[in-house]
C-alpha positions in Angstrom: 6.0 -13.4 15.2 3.4 -15.4 13.3 1.3 -13.9 10.5 -1.9 -13.7 12.6 0.0 -11.6 15.2 1.4 -9.4 12.4 -2.1 -8.9 11.0 -3.5 -7.9 14.4 -0.6 -5.4 14.8 -1.5 -3.9 11.4 -5.2 -3.7 12.2 -4.4 -2.1 15.6 -2.3 0.5 13.8 -4.3 1.6 10.7 -7.9 2.4 10.0 -9.3 0.6 7.0 -10.0 1.2 4.2 -6.7 2.4 2.9 -6.3 4.2 -0.5 -3.4 4.5 -2.9 -2.9 8.1 -4.3 -1.1 7.8 -7.6 -0.2 11.5 -7.6 1.7 11.5 -4.3 2.5 7.8 -4.7 1.4 7.1 -1.1 -1.0 4.9 0.7 -3.1 6.5 3.4 -5.7 5.1 5.8 -9.3 6.1 6.2 -8.3 9.0 8.5 -5.8 10.3 6.0 -2.8 9.1 8.0 0.2 8.2 5.8 0.8 4.4 5.8 3.6 4.2 3.3 5.3 5.7 0.3 5.3 3.4 -2.7 8.9 3.3 -3.9 10.9 1.2 -6.4 11.1 3.6 -9.3 14.8 2.8 -9.7 14.1 -0.7 -11.0 11.1 -0.1 -13.1 11.9 3.2 -14.7 13.5 1.5 -17.6 10.7 -1.1 -18.1 7.9 -0.7 -20.6 4.9 1.2 -19.1 6.9 2.1 -15.9 4.2 4.5 -14.6 1.5 1.9 -15.0 3.6 -0.7 -13.2 4.3 1.6 -10.3 0.7 2.4 -9.9 -0.3 -1.2 -10.2 2.0 -2.0 -7.2 0.5 0.8 -5.1 -3.1 -0.3 -5.9 -2.3 -4.0 -5.2 -0.7 -3.2 -1.8 -3.8 -1.1 -0.9 -6.1 -3.9 -2.0 -4.2 -6.5 0.0 -4.3 -4.3 3.1 -8.0 -3.8 2.7 -8.5 -7.6 2.5 -7.1 -8.1 6.0 -9.4 -9.7 8.5 -9.1 -9.6 12.3 
């Protein structure tokens, strides 16, 4: 499947904009529907500023999703 087809599938599935919630570590769409859990704590928990890194990943994913165009 080519990227434009994947993008169309995403846009047909979620309602933009999405938001990252750093308390629940989840990304939800405009309707409050759970899109994904942001995981990866196993690797970054031993790095400096682990919590900031984890939140940065969540916010970046949300921003990238919000930048999708049909």
